[in-house]
N, C-alpha and C positions, 0 to 999 in steps of 0.2 A: 655920747656913745663912746663906750670904752672898748678898746681892743685888748684881747688877751695877749699876754706876753709870749705864751707858748701855745700856739693853736694846736687843736687835736688833729693828729695825722689822719688822713682819709685814705682807705685802701682803694686803690684804683680798680675799677670794674674789670672783671676777667672777660676775656672774649668767650663766646658760646662754647667753643671747643674745650676750653679750660674747665668751665662749669661741668661739662659732661664727664670729664675725667675724674673730677672730684666726687660726683654722684656715684660713679661706677666703683670708685674705691670704697665709698661708704657701703654700698650694696654688697660688695664682696666681703667687707668686714662683718656686716650683719649676717650674711650667709654663712660665713665661717663660724660665727658664734652660734647661729642656729644649728648648723650641722654638727658642731661640737656638742651642743646641748642634746640634740637628738641622738647622737652617737652614745653620749654618756647615759641618757635615759634608756636607749636600746640595750646598751651593755648591762645596765642595772636590771632591766627587765629580763634579759637573758640569764643574768646571774640568779635572779629570783626564781625563774623557771627551773634552772638547774638545781637550785637549792630545794625546790619542792620535790624533786625526784621524778621518777618515771610516772606516767599517768596510771591510775588504777586499772586493774584488769577487769574486763567486762565479759570475757568469754567463759570464765569458770565460776560465775556467781552461784553460790549454793541456793538451790530452789527445792521446793518440796517434790518428793516422788509423787507423780500423778499416774493413775492407771485409767485408761480410757477404754470405751467399748469400741466396737467395730466401726462406728460412725463418728468417733471422736468425742462422744459424750462422757462426762466424768463419772467413773465408777467409785473411785476412792482416792483420797489424797493423804499424804503423811506430813506431819510437821517436821521442820528441819531440826537439827541437833539441839538448838537452844529453845525449842518449843514454839517457834513462830511458824505461822502459816504463810508461806510465800510461794504461791502458785505461778508458774510462768504464764505470761499473757502476751499476745501480739495485737496489732491493730485489727486484724480480722476477727479477734475474739470479742470485740465490744460493739455495742450499738453505735452507729454513726452519729446519732444525736448527742451521745455523751462526748464524743470528740469535738463536735462543733461547740458545745457549751464549755468544754475545757479550754479550747482556744479563745473563746470570747471572754472568759473569766481570767485566764492565767497568762496567755501569750498570743495576742492577736496576730502578730507578725512572725509566727513560728517558722513558716516556710520561706520567709524572706531574709531573716537575719542569719549570721554565721556563728551563733552561739550567744551573742549579747545583743540586746535591743537598746541602742543609744538613746532613743526617745524615752523609753521606759526608765532608764537610769537617770536621765536628766529630770524627769518628773519626780522620781524618788528623791533626788538631791534637793529640788525646789521645796518639796514637802518637808524635808528635814530642816531646811533653813527657815521655813515659815512656822513650823510647829515645835522646833527644838528637840524633836525625837523622830525616830524612824516610823513613818506611817506605812510605807510600802517599800519592799526591797528592790523592786524593779527587776526581779529575777525572771529569766526566761525558763521554759521547761527544761532546756538543756542545762542551765545553771542549777536547777533543782535536782536534776539527775546527778550532776557533779557532787552536790551536797549529800545526796543519798549514798553515793559511792564512798565518799569520805566525810562522814558526819562531823559537823563543827561542834566545838565546845561552847563558844560564845558567839554572840551576834556583833561582829566588829568589822572595821574597814579591811583589816588583813584577811578575815574570813571571806569577805565579799570579793576581794581581789583574787584570792585563791580560786573561788568559784568561777570567776571570769576566765582565768587561765585554763582551768580544767574544761570549761565549756567550749572554749576555742579548740582545745585538743580533741574533745569528743566529736565536734563537728568535722574536724579534719579526718578523723579515723572512721566514723560511722555515718551511715545514711540517716535521714530524718526518721525513716520507718524504724530503724534499729534503736534510735534514741527514744522514740515513743514507746517501744516495747520495754525498754529499761524502766521508764517511768511507770508504765502500767504494771510492771512486776514488783517494783520496789517502793512505791508510794505508801506511806503509813496511813492506816485507817482506824487506829485505836487498839489498845491492848496488844495482842500478839498477831494482829492482822496486817499483812503487807501485800500490796498489789490488789488490783481491782477485782480479780476473780475471787480471792479469799474474802474480800469485803462483800461482794455481791452475794456469794453463797451464804455467808454468815448472817447478813442483815435481811436478805430477801429470799434466800433459799433457791436461787436461780443463777444461771450463768449470765454474765454481763452483756451477752448478745441480745437478751430479751428484756432489757430495762425499760421501764416507763419513763416519762419525762421527769416526774417527781423523783424517782429513784436515781436517775442519772444525775440530776442536779445535786442531790445529797452527796453522791460519791465524788462529784467535782469539789464540793466544799470541804469535805472532811480532811484531806491531807494538809491543809493550811494550819489547822489546830486539831490534830486527831484526838487528843485526850480531852480537850475542853469541849469538843463537839460530838463526842461519842453519843450516838442516839440511845444506846442502852443505859447510859448513866446521866446524860444531860440532854434530854429530848428537846427542851425549849431552845437551847443554844443551837442544837442541830437543825431544828426547824427554821430558826431565824437565818442561819447561814445558808440553808438550802434556798430560802426565798430570795436572798440577795443574789444568788447565782441565777435564779429564774428571771429576776428583773434585769440583770446585766445581759442575759441571753436575749431578752426581748429587745433591749436597746440596740443590740448588735444585729437584730433581724433574724436570729437563729430560730426562734419560735414566735408564735403569735400570742396575742393577749388572751384569747380563749384558752390556749394551752397553759398559760401561766396561771390563770384563775383556777383551772381544773387541777393543776398540780399543787397549788398552794392549799387546796382543800383536803389533800390527802394527808393522813397521819404519817409520822415517822415511826419506824420500828423501835420498840422499847426493849427488845431482848434479842439475843443472838440465837440463830438456829444451828443445829449440829451439822457438821460437814457430811457430805454424801458418804455412805458406807455400804455400797453394793458390791456383791461378789467378794467379800472380805478374804475368804480363804484363797481364792484364785489370785487376788491381788497380792496377798502376802507371799504366795509361792513365786510369782513372777519377779517381785522386787528382791526377794532373797536370792533367787537364782541369778539375777543380773543387777547388782546394786550400782554399777558404774553408770547405767543409764538413768535419767531422771523422768523420762516420759515413756510409758509402756502402753502399747495398744493391744487389746485382746480381741478375740473373735466373738466375744459375748455380745448379745443384743440387750441393751439396758432395759427397755420396757418389758421384755419377756422375763428377764432376770428379776425385775422388781415384782412382777406378778407371781412368779414362782416362789420367791422369798416370802411373800405374804401368804401364799397357799401353805407352805411348810409351817410357818408360824401358827396359822389358824388351826391346822390339823393337829399339831403337836400339843397345843394348849387344850384342845378338846379331848385329847387322849390321856391327859393327866401329867403330873410333874415327872421330871427326869427323862421323859421321852423326847427323842430327837428325830428329825426327818432329813434325809438327803435326797437331792434330785440332780440328775445330770442329763443334759440334752445335747444331741449331736446331729448335725446336718448330714443326711445320707450321702448327698452328692459329693461333698468335699471333706467330710470327716472333721469339720470345724465344730468346736464346742460353742453352742449358742447360749447355754445357761449352766451354771454350776452353783448349786445350793449345798454348801457343806454341812450345814446344821440348821436347826429351827431358829436359833437366835444366837448370834456370835457372842453377845455379852451376857448370856444366861449361864452362870456358873453351874447351876443345878443340872442343866442339860449338857454340861461340858461343851458349850457352844463354840469354843475356840478350836475344838478338834474337828478336822475335816473328814467327815464320814464317807465322802466319795472316794477317799484314798485309804480308808481303814480296812484292815484285814478281818473278814467275817466269814461265817459259814454260809454258803449259798443256798442251802436247802435243795429244792427240786429244780432250781433254775438251770442246771447243767443237763437235764434230761433231753432237751431238744437236740443237743449235740451228740448224745448217744444214738438217738434214732437217725440223726443226719449221717453219721458215719456208716450206719447199717444200710441206709438208702444208697449211699455212695458205693458200698461194697456189693450191692445188688442182691442181698439175701432178704431184704425187707422192702415193703411198699406201704404207703399209708393205709391201703385197704387190706393188707395182710391180717389174717386172724392170729391172735396171740392169747395165751391162757393167763388169766389172773386168778391163780389158785395158790394155796399154801405150798411153799417150797423151801428147801434148805440148801445152802452151799457150805458144806462143812459145819461149822458151828454158827454160821450166820443165817438167820431166817428173816428176810425182809417182810415187813407188814405195811399195809396201806394206812394212810393217815386216819381214816375212820374205822380201822380194824375190821373192815368187811372185805369181801372179794366179789368181783363182778362176773367171774366165770370166763367164758370165751368172748373176746371183744376184738374190734379192729385196732390196729396200731393207732389210727387216727383218734379213736375214742380213748385209748389208753393214755395218749399224750395230753389230750384235751382235759381229761379228768385227773391227770397227774398221778396215775396209778404207779405204785412203787415196784410191785413184783414183776410186771412185764419189763420195766426199764432195767432192772437188775439182771433179768434173764438175757436181755440183748447185750448189756455191758459185759456179762460173763462170756458171751460168745466173741465179742469184739476184743476183749482184753483191756484191763484198766491202764496198762502202760501205754497202749496205743492211743487211748483217749487223752491221757495226760500229755503225751508228746504232741498230738495234733493241736490241742488248745494252747500249749506253750509255743508251738510254731506260729500260731496266729497272733501271738503277742500277749496272751494272758499268763500271769504269774500264779501258779498254783502252789500253795505252801502246805506241806504235810508236817506232822510232828517229826522231830529229829530222829533220824535213822529208821524212818518208817517208809515202806514202799506203798505205792498206790494200791488200794483195795477196793472191793465192790462197794463199800460204803461211800466212796467218793461220789457215786452217782446220786446219792441222797443228801449230800451236803457234808460228807466227811473229809473236807479239805478247806483250806483258807483261800479267799479271793477277795478282791476289792470291787466296789460298785463300778469304778472306772474300767476295770478289766472286763467285767461282765458286759458293760455297754459296748466295749470294743468287739466282743464276740457277737452280740446281737446286731450291732451295726454291720458286721461281716455278713450275717444272714440277709439283712436288708439290701446289702450291696452285691448280692449274687454269689456269696461264698468267699469273697476276697476281703479280709480284714486289713485295715490300715491304722497306723498309730493316730491318736487324736491330735488335732492341731488347736492350740489355744492362744498362741501369739500371732497377731495379725501379720500377714506377709511371710510367715514361715513356709518353707518349702514342704510340700506333702511328702509323707513317707512312702516307702515302697509297699505295695499291696502284699499281703501274706496269705498263703493258702489256708482256708478254713474248711471249706467244703466245695464240691463241684457245684456248678450252677443248678443242675437238676435237683440234687439233694437239698441245696439251700432253698430252692423254690418249694419243694415238697414240705419242708419244715414250716416255712412261712405260710403256706396254704393251710396246713393243719392248725397252726396257732391262730390264724385269722378266724377260724370257726370256734375258738374257745368261748365258752359261755361267759358273758360280761358280768360284772358285779351288779347288784341291785340298782335299778333306775339308770343304768348306763346303756348307751345305744349298742345294739348288736352290729357286728361287722364293721366296726370303726377302726380297729387296729388288730394286728397279730401280737399276742402277748402271752407271757408266762409268769406265774407267781411262784413263790417259794417260801417255806417256813423252816427255819433251822431247828435243830434239836433243842428241846427245852424252852421253846418260844422266846428265843433270844433275838432273832432277826426275822423281819417280814420283808419280802421282796415283791416287786412287780416291774417287769421290763417288757417293753413293747415297741413296735415300729409300724409305720405306714409307709407310703411311697415317698415321703418327704423327710421324716426325722425319726430318730430313735431316742427313747426316753427311759431312764432307769430310776427307780424309787427304792429307797431303803428306809425302814422304820425300826427303831429299837432303842435300847439304852446304850450309850457309848461305853459304859463300864462292863457290858456283856452280862448284866444281871437279867435273869429271866423275867418276862412280862406275861403272866398268865393270860391266855386267850389271844395273844398276839399272833394272828394268822395272815399270811400274805394276801389271800383272796379277799378277806374282810377288811383289812387295814390298809394295805399298800395299793391294791388294784383301784379302789375309788380315787386315790390321789393321782395315779397314773392317768386315768381317763380324764380327770379334771385338768391335769397338766396339758394334755393334748388340746382340750377345749380352750384353755387360756393362751394357746400359742397364737391365736388370731388367724390361723389358716383353716381353710375348709379341708375336710378329710381327703387324703390323697390315696388312691387305690394302689395296691401292689401291682407289680409288673405282670405281663402275661406269661404263660407257661413257656419255658425255653424249649428249644428243639431237643428232642429225646425224652421229654417227660411223658410218662404213660398214665393216661387218665382213663380208668376203667374200674368197674365194681369188682368185688372179690372173685366172683365166679368166672370172670373173663380174664383174670390174671393168669400168667403161665403157672402151671402146677407147682413148681418150687416156691412161688411167691404167694400161694393161696393160704398157706399156714406156716407159722414159725414153730420150729421144734428146737427147744433149748438143748444144750449139750452140757453134761456134767452135773446137772441139778439132781437132787434127791427128793422125790416127792414125799409129802408127809405120810402117805399111806404105804411107803416102801418099808421093808424090814429095817430094824435098827442097825446102825453101824457105829462102832467105836472109832472116832476120827483121831482122838489123841488119848493116851499115847498109842503110837502104831505098834503093830505086832513085832516083837523082837527088839524093841527099843531098850536102851539103857538110860536110866534116869539118875541124876545125882541128887541125893537127899540132902536137905539142909535142916538145921535145927538141933544138931548134935544127938544127944541121947533121947530127945523127944522130937522125932522128925516132924517137919511142917507138912500140912496137907498137900496132897498131889491132885492136880486137876484131871478131870475125866470129861471129855467132850464127846457128845453123841449126836448123830444125825438120823433122821427117819424114825420109824416106830409109831405105833398107835397107842394112844392112851397113856396110862401110867407106866413107868419103867421100874423094874426091879434090878438092883445092882448087886452082884455077888463078887466078893473078894476072896479068892481061894475057896470058892464054894460056899462061903458064909455070906448071907444077904445083909446088906446095910439095913439099919433099923427101920427106915421109912421108905415107901415107894415114892418116886419123884415124877414130875412132869417136865421139869427143867432139863435142858439139854447140856448144860454145863454144871458139873458137880465136883465135889472134892471129897476125898477119903483120906483117912490118916492111917498109914501103914504101920504094921507092928515093928518093922525093922528092915534091915537089908536082906536081900535075897531075891529069888524069883517069885513073882506074883502073877496069878491068872485073874484077869478081870473079865466078867461076863455081864451082859445086859440082856434083859428079857422084857418085851412089851406086853400089852394086855392080850394080844392074840397068841402069845407063846413063841413068837419069832425071837431068835437070839443071835448074838454075835459075841465072840470071845477073842482075847489077845493075851499073849504071855510077854511080860516085860521083866527086866532085871533092875532092881533098886540097889544102888551102891553109894 
């Protein structure tokens, strides 16, 4: 045995307290290194976050303008500036089964994580290592929202890291409900569709609140590969993706096997449906008036609006090309618009469908007559049972005629209004004064438009003035509301306007009671509504406006370009639509209110003597002697035409039969029956004009031509 010359030194064992100090030093060193590393990583992460910049804004995301009805149902939506449909949506807007399938397929721990799901990321990393490619991204719904807010260019680690950072920021700033709302609004569904509402409406024609299991599963699957799975282009791929969602939902216990089998048997849609387009004119108006708001709610009732749009379209098509129909419905109690049909078909260029005929200026025909009589009732010189003459009469050069060119003789005011006789209405208007009628209607909120520089004349009682269907409905709504007209309300939640005086309660009730007895159109029920029809000069406009105890409805028919339509008469064309509109309201007939205090209900013979018969003032009966109304006696007239003077007008009232006209004692070549004539003077100087009728009665004036 050999011994080493230099034995190996042996370190003597440390006592326990020494070993403890050494271990402590080592732990402190490791802790320092770890802390330093963490600090460096934290500093690097903070620098990266700072380099990313502020998180994307979520409050001012551009979404489609949407117009809703009174109950929140979609009337119309508008694409955003770049043509995409992006309708805002919230958790309450979708079927709960959709959300359950969405969570089971995309993010099972959505309500547990803070933006990132560590388990899902680990699974994705393991799949990457095993397959050499990305199989699943491990993205949470929050991370997907982050990607939608800041779209990535490539699928890379840096893009994923950015999503993680943004997801954490979103979770810090927003609630889970708000994050879900962003996903439901921004998720892509193929083409120009973004958000579940746009996709549900385009593929199924319904709101996402009413999805079937199969439909919900398809909408869960589409955002992962929206273009490759578009059902209208790739139905097989869409169906396969939908079925995978169904299987995953069954595994998660969200739906049963029977639901899966039933859903898998359903076809996928192979074409897109058009977006809802109800009340387009009202929608355009409210969006144009308030473009800063993205969601607009109207007082319109969608089912009623849809039925009336169909009614207008059917009737316009039956009446021929270029004809349009407008309908406006107002609730009597609130003044809220329940339906507004501006044209027969918004997209029909032949009918000028884009023109809102509820707001177009037209001639009202006889629809203003009720207000003539209403003012007379209010003034106390007329009663519904007052007798009034329907006979030929003249007011200067104006001789009103009835629509059928006949006369009824002596009738009650009730019958005169129900039969829409022209002569009695003009006699009453002459006594009232046209200015007073115009002022009262304007006071009630109706805009009457006359030709430039023209004052109201008697012809306004028969339609010689411009007015809109909307303003006519305001007036008739005032009758239904007891004589107090209010501005129409079309935006939900808007404050009601101040009532404006139209007529006293008794006068308004008299008018309503008379109109309630108007004979209905053929095959329509009697005593259903109080209504009035009208036909404008030249058969350009046909009207029917009526009310019951619940609502007021106005109907207009004609050509938007004001071209005459031969045979277009309010009673035959517009009245049937009016009665049909009331029938399609879904409500039972509502009676008018009882007679107010002060109303006099009595036959003609029991009325006070002044009310038993109306006697016009200022009218010239056709049997009276002739009178030269123009030029007046002693007038000076300025001749035009130089050496060959232009003809001078001669206007005559009264007289019987043919008229012989003498100029300075020389008769004009032919006798006339017309009351407006022209003669050509020889030159300047004094001229005596004489008229003689068939009975020999004469009138004469002296005028100076200069």
